[in-house]
C-alpha positions, 0 to 999 in steps of 0.5 A: 816158430812152433806152437808146441810150447804149453804154459801151465798156470798153477793154482795161486794157493796149491797148499790150500788144503793144509789149512782147513776153512774152520781154522782159517775162519777162527783165526780171522773172526775170533779177534773181532768176536772177542773184542765185541764181547769185551765191549758188550760185557764191560759196558754192561757190567759198568752200567749195572754197577754205576747206573741210576738204580745202583746209586740210589740203593748203594753208596758204592758200585758193586765190588764184584764188578771191579774184579770182573772188568779186568778179568774180561779185558785180560781174557779178550786180550788172550783170545785176540793174541791166540787168534793172531798167533794162529794167523801167524801159524797159518801164514808160516805153513803156507808161505813156501807154496811157490818155491820157484817165485821170488817170494817178495811182499806182493807174492806173500799174500797171493792165494786165499789162505795167505791173504786171509792169514795176513788180514788175520794178523793185521786185524789181530794187531789192531784189536790188541791195541784197542783192547789194551787201551780199554784195559788201561782205562779200566785200571787207570780211570775209576769204575764209574767214570768209564 
């Protein structure tokens, strides 16, 4: 038996240069940032319009807040949807890195780029549901009952 056989182990993500670190970070972090800003803004605006000072000076909440809250929610939904689509795009561009492998579900997340893209998709889907519930609450529940 000869020891002439050498084994080459390739990098787990040979196409990692196709997706830059900025795009990868944007697809992973844009959703949580949009969700955080959405929560801060809607609670800030609602407390401004419905707080103790507002009830002493005016009979009804500020009318502009009723228009701003849905716009903030819809902007957050759009930002998270775009970040999730960017994660899908990143995964699609790096999915065929290992053509010689079977490409099962366990192989799909191998490598930094694909791993972070899959997490970007899951985080985006979770945040889309969370923001959608907040958006429904803005439309369904009265302004000062949030």
